[in-house]
C-alpha atoms as one frame of an Amber mdcrd trajectory, in Angstrom:
protein
 287.593 449.443 204.161 289.887 446.816 205.560 289.292 443.143 205.939 289.788
 441.906 209.443 291.955 438.847 209.106 291.632 436.283 211.956 293.287 433.210
 212.789 291.364 430.059 212.282 290.659 427.323 214.768 292.651 424.226 214.448
 289.285 422.463 213.177 288.563 425.109 210.700 292.556 424.883 209.184 291.947
 421.107 209.308 288.614 421.122 207.351 290.111 423.717 204.814 293.466 421.753
 204.193 291.181 418.769 203.356 289.061 420.625 200.774 291.976 422.061 199.469
 293.228 418.756 199.064 290.135 417.570 197.525 290.123 420.381 195.132 293.466
 419.674 193.968 292.686 415.818 193.747 289.579 416.320 191.749 291.237 419.296
 189.550 288.044 421.473 190.665 290.301 424.264 191.635 289.620 426.929 188.957
 291.042 430.117 190.951 293.849 427.880 192.741 292.886 428.659 196.032 293.231
 424.776 197.062 297.058 425.059 195.485 297.897 428.467 197.153 296.348 427.054
 200.610 298.475 424.004 200.572 301.584 425.953 199.318 301.320 428.397 201.914
 300.725 426.165 204.847 303.471 423.925 203.657 305.677 427.060 203.708 304.400
 428.303 207.160 305.013 425.186 208.949 308.677 425.409 207.863 308.795 428.888
 208.745 307.424 428.219 212.097 310.250 425.782 212.686 312.875 428.296 211.507
 311.371 430.843 213.904 311.239 428.404 216.778 315.245 427.558 216.333 315.688
 431.337 215.823 313.842 432.365 219.173 316.068 429.800 220.966 319.280 431.099
 219.228 318.190 434.702 220.927 317.516 433.524 224.240 320.054 430.952 224.870
 322.451 431.283 222.262 323.082 428.003 219.791 324.249 424.902 221.134 326.049
 422.499 218.519 322.998 420.629 217.640 320.532 423.520 217.688 322.947 425.261
 215.407 322.846 422.013 212.901 318.926 421.973 213.132 318.637 425.570 212.265
 321.092 425.120 209.402 319.335 422.125 208.108 316.172 423.697 208.354 317.209
 426.886 206.337 318.683 424.659 203.703 315.524 422.905 203.643 313.672 425.835
 203.011 316.145 427.207 200.261 315.849 423.998 198.449 312.149 424.181 198.415
 312.173 427.677 197.202 314.567 426.529 194.385 312.454 423.718 193.424 309.221
 426.083 193.412 310.798 428.512 191.193 312.878 426.012 189.127 316.019 427.587
 189.720 319.380 426.640 190.471 321.286 427.945 193.637 323.219 430.649 191.992
 320.002 432.185 190.862 318.364 432.415 194.053 320.542 434.974 195.903 320.029
 433.769 199.279
């Protein structure tokens, strides 16, 4: 049987993130759920920004400022990934 995943409401997400922060601050995160939720939420926010700019590109082409913003977002995402993996740019392969 496959578990059905349902998007949480804004209130549920806010509550879950607050609880995740609390578990990280108190050190009471034995299964690393708080750590994972906070990491994935941050990553999702970054990817949503990239997706928004990519959508504009696909619909309208990129104006110079949109192109620069998309490049900055991708560079930021790449730096975050490197930091998280403790790697140098040549090790990432992006």
